[in-house]
Structure formats: C-alpha cells, structure tokens
C-alpha positions in Angstrom: -30.9 26.0 45.0 -30.3 22.1 44.7 -28.3 21.2 41.6 -30.0 19.1 39.0 -28.5 15.6 38.2 -29.0 16.2 34.6 -27.1 18.9 32.5 -28.1 18.1 29.0 -24.6 18.9 27.9 -24.0 15.2 26.8 -27.0 14.9 24.7 -25.0 15.0 21.4 -22.7 12.3 22.4 -19.9 14.4 24.0 -18.8 15.0 27.4 -16.0 16.9 29.3 -12.8 15.5 30.6 -11.2 16.9 33.8 -9.8 20.1 32.3 -12.6 21.0 30.1 -11.7 19.3 26.8 -14.7 18.0 25.1 -14.5 14.3 23.6 -17.0 11.9 22.1 -18.4 9.5 24.5 -16.7 6.6 22.3 -13.4 8.1 23.1 -11.0 5.4 24.1 -10.0 7.3 27.3 -13.8 7.2 28.3 -13.8 3.5 27.7 -11.0 3.2 29.9 -12.3 5.0 32.9 -16.0 4.2 32.4 -14.8 0.4 32.7 -13.1 1.5 36.0 -16.5 2.9 37.3 -18.1 -0.5 36.1 -15.6 -2.3 38.1 -16.2 -0.2 41.2 -19.8 -0.9 40.9 -19.3 -4.7 40.7 -17.0 -4.4 43.6 -20.0 -2.6 45.6 -21.9 -5.8 44.7 -19.1 -8.1 46.1 -18.8 -5.9 49.1 -22.4 -6.4 50.0 -22.0 -10.2 49.9 -18.9 -10.4 51.9 -19.5 -7.7 54.5 -21.5 -9.8 56.7 -19.1 -13.0 56.7 -16.7 -12.8 59.5 -14.3 -15.1 57.7 -14.1 -12.4 54.9 -13.6 -9.4 57.1 -10.0 -8.7 55.5 -11.6 -9.1 52.0 -14.4 -6.6 52.7 -11.8 -3.9 54.0 -9.6 -4.6 51.1 -12.6 -4.1 48.7 -13.6 -0.8 50.4 -10.0 0.5 50.2 -9.5 -0.3 46.6 -13.0 1.1 45.5 -11.5 4.5 46.8 -8.3 3.9 44.9 -10.1 3.1 41.8 -11.7 6.7 42.0 -8.1 8.0 42.1 -7.3 5.9 38.9 -10.4 6.9 37.1 -9.7 10.7 37.9 -6.2 10.5 36.4 -7.5 8.7 33.3 -10.2 11.4 33.0 -7.6 14.2 33.6 -6.4 16.0 30.2 -4.9 19.0 32.2 -1.5 18.4 33.7 -1.9 21.5 35.9 -5.0 20.0 37.2 -3.5 16.7 37.8 -1.7 17.9 41.0 -5.1 18.5 42.6 -6.0 14.8 42.4 -4.9 12.4 45.0 -1.6 10.6 44.1 -1.5 6.9 43.1 1.2 5.6 45.2 3.3 2.5 44.8 2.1 1.3 48.3 -1.2 0.5 46.9 0.4 -2.2 44.8 2.6 -3.5 47.7 -0.5 -3.5 49.8 -2.4 -5.8 47.3 0.7 -8.2 47.2 0.8 -8.3 50.9 -3.1 -9.1 50.9 -2.5 -11.8 48.3 0.2 -13.4 50.3 -2.0 -13.5 53.5 -5.1 -15.1 52.0 -2.9 -17.7 50.2 -1.7 -18.9 53.4 -4.9 -20.8 54.1 -5.8 -21.9 50.7 -5.1 -25.4 49.1 -2.4 -25.3 46.5 -4.3 -24.8 42.8 -3.2 -27.5 40.6 -6.1 -27.3 38.1 -8.2 -24.7 36.4 -11.3 -23.7 38.2 -14.7 -22.4 37.0 -15.8 -18.9 38.4 -18.7 -19.5 40.7 -19.3 -21.2 43.9 -20.7 -19.2 46.9 -22.6 -15.9 45.8 -19.6 -13.9 47.4 -17.1 -15.8 45.3 -19.1 -15.5 42.2 -19.3 -11.8 42.6 -15.7 -11.6 43.1 -14.9 -13.5 40.0 -17.3 -11.2 38.1 -15.1 -8.1 39.5 -12.1 -10.0 38.4 -13.1 -10.3 34.8 -14.2 -6.6 34.7 -10.9 -5.6 36.2 -9.2 -7.5 33.4 -11.3 -5.9 30.7 -10.5 -2.6 32.3 -6.8 -3.4 32.2 -7.0 -4.2 28.5 -8.9 -1.0 27.7 -6.5 1.0 29.7 -3.6 -0.5 27.6 -5.6 0.1 24.2 -6.0 3.8 25.4 -2.4 4.2 26.3 -1.2 2.4 23.1 -3.3 4.8 21.0 -1.9 7.9 23.1 1.5 6.8 22.4 0.9 6.5 18.8 -1.0 9.9 18.7 2.4 11.4 19.6 1.1 14.4 21.7 2.0 14.9 25.5 -1.6 15.9 25.9 -2.9 12.6 24.8 -1.3 10.4 27.3 -0.2 10.2 30.9 3.2 10.9 32.6 5.4 7.7 32.3 5.6 7.1 36.0 1.8 7.4 36.5 1.2 5.2 33.5 3.3 2.4 35.0 1.7 2.7 38.3 -1.9 2.4 36.9 -0.8 -0.7 34.7 0.9 -2.4 37.6 -2.0 -1.7 39.9 -4.7 -2.9 37.7 -2.7 -6.0 37.1 -2.3 -6.7 40.8 -5.9 -5.9 41.6 -6.9 -8.8 39.0 -4.7 -11.1 40.9 -6.2 -10.2 44.1 -9.7 -10.5 43.2 -8.9 -14.2 41.8 -7.5 -15.1 45.2 -10.1 -13.3 47.1 -12.8 -15.2 45.3 -11.0 -18.6 46.1 -10.9 -17.4 49.8 -14.7 -16.8 49.8 -15.4 -20.1 48.7 -13.1 -21.6 51.2 -14.1 -19.6 53.9 -17.8 -20.5 53.3 -17.0 -24.1 53.0 -18.1 -24.0 49.2 -16.1 -26.5 46.9 -14.3 -25.1 43.9 -15.7 -26.5 40.7 -12.7 -27.8 38.5 -12.6 -27.5 34.8 -13.7 -30.7 33.1 -11.6 -30.9 30.0 -13.8 -33.5 28.4 -17.6 -32.0 28.1 -20.1 -34.7 27.4 
C-alpha cells in the first residue's frame, strides 16, 4: 500500500527529530536545518539556470555535489540521538577543501574586484546571489542554535565539537563559493557586473 505524504503528527506545531524527540516547529534547531532545506531549494533553481550553459559546467557540477552535502549537514543538525548519528553519512573536511579549490579555479579568469557590486546581472548570477544570501542566513541560524545549545549545557542539546566545527566551516566556505560562482556566471555570460553607486540621486 502506498504511504501517504501527510501524517497529521505535526498538526499541533510539533515535529520529530532524528531519534524521536518531539520539539516545537519554532525550535532553533529546526530553524537551522529548515534554512538548509531552503538553501537547497534555491540551489535547485540556480542549477536549472546554469545547467545548460557550457561555460558554467563546473558550477553546475559543484551545485549538484553540494546539494547532496547539504542533505548531510541537515541530517546531522536534525539528529538528537548520538547512537543514530553513526548511520548518517559523515561530513568530511575534504568538502571544505573542494570548495576552496573550486573558488581558486573560478577566480583565475575573473577580473580583480576593487569595488562592491550589486547582486544581479544574468538570471544565473542572480539565482546564485540569492543562494548566497540564504546560505549566509543558514550560517547565522546554525550559530544561533549552537550558541543556545552551549548555554543549555546538556550534551544532547548540541553537536560533537569536531562536527560543529566542520559544519560552521563548510557553510562559511559555501557562501564564499556562491559569491564567486555568481561573478563567474556574469563573466561567462558576458553580462557586466553592476557596481554599487555610493551617491544615490
């Protein structure tokens, strides 16, 4: 028999973490991994824009890879049972190194950035800028959750220190990557970047 998409278990504003713990949908942990989900959706939009552009093939490949990595990040944030955590794929330091390598490769062709630029340009670039801003918000909400968990003082409230460091480092580098990828999209599509006009008339 086909499983129904709706369970009705969240109709009173609660949901289950991985491990079975019930929490309010306003919980900081949910804000954190819910924004990861939102980021992943915006990356899907960005991928739809860049996938058919030959000059952005490496960007499309990186987006798809990091959509999968974000599922790993979200799963760890949603897990409240350390015994269950061993069944979740590991978040590896190589993911951060891979982003750094990709940033360095993209920047080889880009003109030096000497002024602030406005988010926008080609549709592909605009969607990547949108993803960048959602990524930064996810980063802030993860930090808000982690800070609260530290203040809570119980082991179950937070994450293992090594995993916490990996998540924070990964999200920071992903935001960096998306900024450079947006610049690459405009460059590859011959779309000028719009410089910030300090004096608005």
